[in-house]
N, C-alpha and C positions, 0 to 999 in steps of 0.2 A: 669596229668590225669584229665579229667573233667567227671563228673557223674551226670546225672540228676535222681533225686529221688522224687517221690510223698510222701509225709509224711501225715499222718493223722492230722487234725487241732490241736488236743491235744498236739502231739509231736511237731509240728512246733511251737506253743506258748511256750513250754518248752525252745526249743532252742532260741528262741527270746528273751525269759526272761533271761536265762542263760548269752547271749551275752550281753544285756543291763546292766546286773549286773557286768559284767567285763569291759565294756566300750568299746566292740570291735564290729565289724561287725558280722553278723549272719554267714557269709561264713568263716571268721577267727576262729570264736569259733568252728563251725562244723569241720574245718581242724584240729584245735588242738584236738579236742575231738576224731576224728577218728585216729589222729597220736598216741595218748596216749593209746587209747584202743586196737591198733595193736600191741603194743610192748608186747613180751612175758613178763610176770609177773616177772620173774628173772631177766630181764634186765631193768626193770624200776627204775628210779632214786629213792633214799631214799627221803620221804618228809620231809620239815622242820615243826616245830611246827605251824607256821603260816599258812603253807599250809593245814595241817591238820585241823586246826581251820576253815579255809576258807571252806573246803570241807564239814565239819560238819554243818557249817551254811547254805551252798547250800543245803544240804540234808534236815535240818530243815524247810527250805523255802518250800519244796515239800508237807509238810503236811498241808493239807486245814486248814485255819482260823477256830477256834471254835471246833476243835477236843479235847476233854478233855483227860487228861492223864490217863493211865491206874491206877486203885486203887491198894493199897498194896495187897488187897485180890484177885484180878485179876491176880497178878503174884505170888502167895503164892506157897509154895511147894505142898500144899496139892490140890490145884486147877490145878497145872500143871501136876502133876502125879496122874492120877486117876484110878480106879479099871481095866479100860480097858487095862492098861499098864500090869497088871498081867495075862493076858490070854496067 
């Protein structure tokens, strides 16, 4: 099946970047992406440690350069659970 899809430029760039990172054509990457995402979760094959590491590296690459990490205070229990949670 052949489908023509208009993508916003930022989505197109993400697909192009991921295809380049894997060393495949954008068409091959999109086909693999759609195939993977169309499988029901229970039927998906288990991932190896290497595959999980690769996926996490790809996710980390999506964070823009220069974004600082969250401080310990930002993710402290006191700052996550505020008085509004008691309402």
